[in-house]
N, C-alpha and C positions, 0 to 999 in steps of 0.2 A: 705832901699828897693832894691838895684840894687846887694846889698853883698846875699839877698834871691835870688835872680833872677840868681845869678850868680851859686848859690851855688845848685839850683835845674837845670840848666843846665848842670853842670858839673855832678850831679848824673845821669839826665838822657840819657847824651851821654855816661856815664861809663856803664850802664846799657846793650847800644848795641855794647859797648868794649866786655863786661861778654859775650854777646851772640854771637857775631863775634868768640870771641877766642874757646868758645866751638863749634863751629862748623869748626874751624879748627883742634880741637882735634878730632870731628869724622869724617874729611876729612881722618886725618892720621889713625887713625880705619878703616876705608873702604879701605883705597890704601893698606895696609899692609896684606889685606886678600885679595886684588881683581887681576885681570890679567891685567889691561890697562898699567900699566906700564914695564910689559913685551915687549907691544908692542916698545915703545918709549925708551927701554933700551940698545939702538944698542952705540955702540961707538962711543963716543965725542959727542952724539945727550942729553943725560940725563944721570943721576946715577941709582943706582937699586933702586927699589920700597922700598926696607926697607929703605935707608937713606933717599927717600923723605919723606916716612911717620912718621921716627925720627925727620926729622926738622917739619913738620908739627904738631906733639906732643909737640915737645918744644916751638915752635912759640905761639900755641893755648895757654900753660900753663903758658908763659909768659906774653901773653894779658890781660889772665883771672886774674892774682896776680897784673896786675897794674890797672886793672879797679878796682879790691876791693879795692885797697891803694888810687886811687882816689877818691872811695866813702868815705871811711873811714875820707881822709883829709877833703873832703868836709864837710861831718856831723860836725866831732870833729873841724871844722876850726885851724885844728893844722897846723903851718906855716912848722915844720920840715916834715912832712909827705907830703905836697903840696910841699915841694921843691925837696925832693928826688921824686916825682910824676913826676913834669914838668920833670928832666932829665930825667927818664925812656921815657915817653910819647914823649922826642924830638929825644929820641935814636929809638923809634918806629918811627915816621915819616921819618927818613934817611931810614931808611929800608922799608917803605912803597914806598917810591921815587923812591927806586932801584929797588922794586916788579913793580911798575911802568912802568919803565923805561924796563925792561926785558921783560913784556908783550907784548909792544907797538912794539920790536925788534922780538920778536916769532911770531906776527903777521903779521908784517911785511915780515920775510923768510918764513910763510907758503902762503903769495900770490907770493911771487916768485916762489916757488915750484910749484903752481896750474898755474902759466905761464911756465912750463920748463918741458919738456918732461922726463918721467921717463930714467936715476936717475937723479934728479935733483941736487945730490951731491954724493958724494961716499958712504957715511953711509946709503943711501936710502934700499941700497939691505938688510941691517942689520934689516932695520922698517918694507921690507917687510914680511921678514924669519920670524919676530917675528911675523907680525900679520897675517899671514895665519896661523901659529901652533895655535895660541889662537883661531882664527876664526874658523878652523877645526874643533878642539876643543869643541868648544860651539857648534856647529851646529851639528857635531857629536852627540852631547849629545841627540839630539830629534830622530835620527834616531837611536841610541841605546836604547831609552828607550821608544819611545811615536808610532813610524812609525809601519808599517807593516812591517812582514820579507823580504814581494814581493818588497815593497818600498824601504826601506834598502839598500838589498843588490842588485837590480837593480842599484840604484846610488853608491855604492862603490865597488862592482864588479860586473861590468855586465856582463865581460864574464863568470864568475860562475853561477851569479843569477839562472838561468834556470835549471841546475844541483842541487843545493841548494834546491829549493822551491820543484821540481818534485822530489826527494826522501824525503823529507819530507812530501808532498800531499798522497807518495805511504803508508804509514802506517796513516795516517789521521789527519796530524796534519794541522790546518789552518794556513795556510801560509799569510791570509789577515788580520787576528787578532791584534790590534794594541798593540803589546806586545814590539817592539822595538827589535832590535836583541838579550837583554840582557834574556828578557821573552822566544824568540824562542829559544836558545840555552839552558834554563832551559827546556823547553817542549822536546827538542830533547835528553838530558839528561834523562828524566825520561822515555823517551817512550824508548829508549835502556835498563833502566833499567828493564821496564815490559817485554819485549820480552825477557827475560832470554837469552836462547845460541845464540838466533837469533842477538843479540842486537850489539854485536863487528862487523857481518856480514852488517848490518843497515850503523852504524856510518861508516864503511867501503867506501861506496860508495860515502859519501859527500867527496867534493874537500878540500885542504890544504887552501882554501881562509876562507872556513866556520870556521875552526878554529881560526885561526888568527884574523879575525872579532870578535869571540867571546871574545878572548883576551884583544882585542882593547877596545872594549865594556865596558867591565869589569874595565877596567883602566880610561876609560872614564867618567863612571858611577860615580864613586867615587869621581873626581873633579868637576863634575855640578855645585853644590855648589858656586866653584868659578869661575866659566866660566859662571853664569846667567843674569849677567849684561851684558858681550857681545854679551851672545844667543840673548838676548830681544833688544838690541839697533841695532843688526845685519836683527832681522825680520821685526824691524821697518825700518831702514836707507837704510842697502843692504841685500838683500834676498837672500839665497844660489840659484842660478840655476843649471839647467840639467849640464853643461860644470865644473863649480864649485864643484858641489858632485863629480864629479867621480873623481877631481882633490885630492880632499880634502881623497877622498877616498883612493887613492893609496897614498897618503902622510900617513896616518893614520897608513895605512897596513903595510908601508913600512918604517916608520918614517924618511924616506929622500924624496927628490923630484926633480925632474929634472931640475927645475927654479925655483924660487922666483917669476917672473912676468909673463912671457905666459901663458893664460889661468887659471890663480892662482885667489884667492879670492884679495887680494891687486889690482890687474890688474882692477875688476870689482868694486873697491870701492874705490881707490884710491882720486877720486875726494870728496867724501864725507869724508874721513879721515881728508885732509887737510881742508877742512871746518869745521869740529870737532875744529880741532888744531887753526884754525885762530880765530873761535867765542869763545874758550876757552881762549885764551890768550887776544882779546879783552877786555873780561867781567875780565880777572884779573887784565889788564892793567889799567879800568875804577875803579876798585874796590880799586886798591891802589893808584890812584886820590883821591879818595873820602875820603879814609882814612888818607890819608897824610895830607887831609886840615881840616878832624877833628881832627886830631891830632896838628893840629896848632893853633885852636879854642880853643881847652882843653889846652893847654899849656899858652896860654894868658889867659884863666878865671884860673887858676891855680895860676899863677903871680898876676893876679888883686886882686883874694882872699885872698893870703899870705900875701901881703903889706898892704890889709886892717884888716887882723888881726893883723897886728906888729903894723899899726897906731891906732887901738882899745886898744891896749895893753898900748899904752904910752898914751894915753887918759886918759886910767884909771888911 
């Protein structure tokens, strides 16, 4: 009876391990194609996103294989499989303990950063630069794809916006249509073609900032899929303000910034970013503790099953 119960518990917990390993693989795939890793890819803070995603993929695959091994050992009551399984789970338990320690250390670091003015450490400037780039690219996608031309150019190039909208309105282009900069630029090109010989004179009236905005938005539009997660997070947690919109416009058009902090998105969002970091670190730490406890239980049950299997063999 006890052996049957132990088998059932081992199989049940290993199904959970299998699901957990699958989630690690999923997170690795998402991280490989995401942009959050670019934010924290500062020197001495973390490694690049490709390395992190590879670690998650490998760890997830190992967890899935160990879970399958444990289920097979429990179902077949094979002492060799159970012994091998116990060794692997014991190693996994040590890894989970290490993950928990790192999570608690990271959460403590986030708490210290929150209590310290910028920069908490020298490398925070690198994080600010990475965050500003990703944030502006993600938020810029809205202006490039779905905002009105008037709103977009007023936010990105306020000095040139009146000229751009006035020239477009002269030839009947609707500057309040939600086409984004990309759609607006296509409308300008189509109108220039329709004007024939007068098209060159028409486009010559547009300031140089118009061409720069069109080129930048074309590039931003192609990367919007990668930036969607940042865009959705920003809208919910740290929405763009008029001042950060102007800062992002200058940054995207010039591909440089006058400063990584003053008037930047990172200055506005720093408390939220640190809170996300602390919350995620705590979740990782708690998850590591729970997985370590489950691993310990699995090792004990697997050893018990293996011993009972041996006893049954000698009794027979």
